[in-house]
N, C-alpha and C positions, 0 to 999 in steps of 0.2 A: 094549450090548444094546438092541434096538429091538423094542417090542411093538406090533403093529397090531391093535387089538381088533376091527376090521372083517374080519379073516381068518375069523372065525366070526360067524354071525348072532346077534344078541341084541337086546334092547330098545334098546341103545345105538345100533345102526345105524338104528333108526327115528327116534330123536331127532336124529341127524346129518342124516337126509334132510329133516327139518323145518327145521333150521338152514340148509340149502342152498336150500330152496324159496322162490323169490321171492313165491309166493302166500301164504306163511305168515310171512315175515320181518317184515312190517309190524307184527305183533303183538309189541311189545317185551317185554311181560311173558312171553309164551310163549318168545321167544328166550332171555331171561335164564334162565328156568326150565329149558329144555332144556340150556343150558350147565351149570347147577347140577346137574342129574341126571347129566350125563356126569361131572362131578367126583365125585359120590357113587359111581358105578359104578367109576371109576378108583381111588378110595380103597379100595374093597373088594378090587379086584384087587391093588393094591400091598401091602395088609396081609397077603396070603397069603405074601409073600416077606420080611417083616420079622422080625427076631429076636423070639422069644417065650420065655416061661418058665412054669413051673407054680407056681401059688399056691393054697394051701388057702383056700377060701372057706366061711365059716360060713353055712349055710342054716338055716331054722327047724327042720329035722329032722336036721341032721347037717353033715358037712364034705364039700365036693366039691373035688377037685384040678382047678382050672380053668386053661386055657391063656390067658395074657394077654400083651400086648406088653411087651417089656423096657423100652422107653422110648417116649414120645410123640415124633413127628417135629416139626420146625419147618416150617411151611407158609409159603411165600413166593409173592408174585404181583407181576406187572408191571402197574402202573396204566395206564389205567383198565379196559381191556378184560378183564383177568384176574379182576376181582372176582367175577362170577357163578360161574366155574369154581372159584375159591378158596373161595367159600362152600359149594359142594358138598363139597369135600374137608373143610372144617371141620365140616360137619354130621356126618361120620363120625369124623374125628380130632378130637373135640370138646374134648379136653384139650390140644391142641397149642399151642405158642407160635407167634407169627405174625411175618412180616417183610413189608415193603412197599417196592417199588422204583418210582421214577418214571423210566422210560426211554422215549424217543420218537425218531422219525425227524425230524431237522432238515434240510429240503430246501433245496438250492441252486437258483438260477434255471435252471441247465442240466438239472435233473431228478435229479441225483445227491443222495445224502443221507448224513449221518453220524448216529451214535447219540449222543444227549445223555442223560446220567444225572445228574439233579439232586437226587434225594432217596433216602435209604436209611434205613429204621428196622428194626433187626435185633437179635434176642437173641444171646447167645453161641452159637457154632456148633461149637466143638471137640468132636470125637467124637460128633456128633449126626447124625441122619438128616434130610436137607434135601429137601423136595419143592417144586419151583418150578412154578407154573402160568402158562400163557400160551396163549390159545385158538388162535392161529395161529403156527406155526413156519414162517416163510417163508424169508428169507435166513439166519436164525439169528444175525444180528449183535447184536440187542438182548439175546438170551438169553445169548450168550457174554459180553457186557459185564457183564450182571447177575451171572453166575457168578463172573467175575473180581472184581467189587466185593464180593460176599459172601464170597469166600475171604479178603479182607482182614480180615473180622470173625472168622475162625476156620477150622479145617479140618474139614469134615464127614466122618463115617465113610462116608456114602453120599449120592449126589445122584441124585434122580429128577426128570425133567422130564415134565410132563403137558400135553398140548395136544389140542384137539379135532381139528384138521386140521394135518398137517405136509406139507412139500414135501421131496422127496428131496435137493434141493440144500441146504436148510437143515439136514437131518439130517446130511449128510456134513460140512458146515462145523462143526457143533457137535462132532461126534466128532473132527474134525481139530484143532480149537482147544482143546477142553475135555477131551479124552481119552475113550477108549472105556469108562472106568469109569462115565461118566454113563449112566444108564438112561432111555431115552426111551419114554414111553407115549403112543400116538397113538390117537385115535378112528378116523382114517383117514389115508391117505397119498396125495397127488396128486403127479404128476410134473412139472408145468409151472410155471414162474415167469416172469412178464412182465418186461420191461426195467425197469419201475418197482418190481419186487420184490413183486408180488402173486401169490398162489397161484391157479392155474387148474386145474379149475373153481372150487375153493375155495367161499367163501360171501359174499365182499365184505369190508367193514370191520366186524369184530366189535364194536369199541368204538362206532361210530356206530349199528349195529343194536341194541345193548343200551341205549345211553344218549342217542342223538341226535347230530345233526351237530355237529362242532366248528368253530370259526372257523379259517379258512385264513390268518389274519394272523400 
């Protein structure tokens, strides 16, 4: 399942337009906050499809049968770019357990790259709902490697992927390698991918825009 939240206009499409806008991107705090707000909006949309139960809640004047989540999800993100999006999800799923993954592109002199995964901190995942956030789903390689590594920690009952912008190539790769049971939630979908694996028109490097340029060494 792939859900593109830009299919219908909402405030989320406004935040995405600011993320893409080179006249606004220089404001790092605003860039991070827009990613965070997109995470909050995604959390609300995903919550509508999660299992719930009725629980009697004692109020000052009586008892109310309230609908609540059956379980809190596990929120995972790919460092470093995923942190603002993750924080937005955590603002709403505020009782969730958390997982963190260090996965990055290791470039060769010829311009090709492989995905290196060096760090994983993860709670038990068996029969739990897993939500993985990464702002840009480009080739899908880092996301697939992350899913594979996390499955070594247990078997989730559901896997949701949250991204601000995805590329059709990356979506197809994730579905092909990780299975169509993975649900992908996108702020928007772009069709073009450069030879170096960057989304066009995209928004640039989300990690650099959120936290500053990294060393190329």
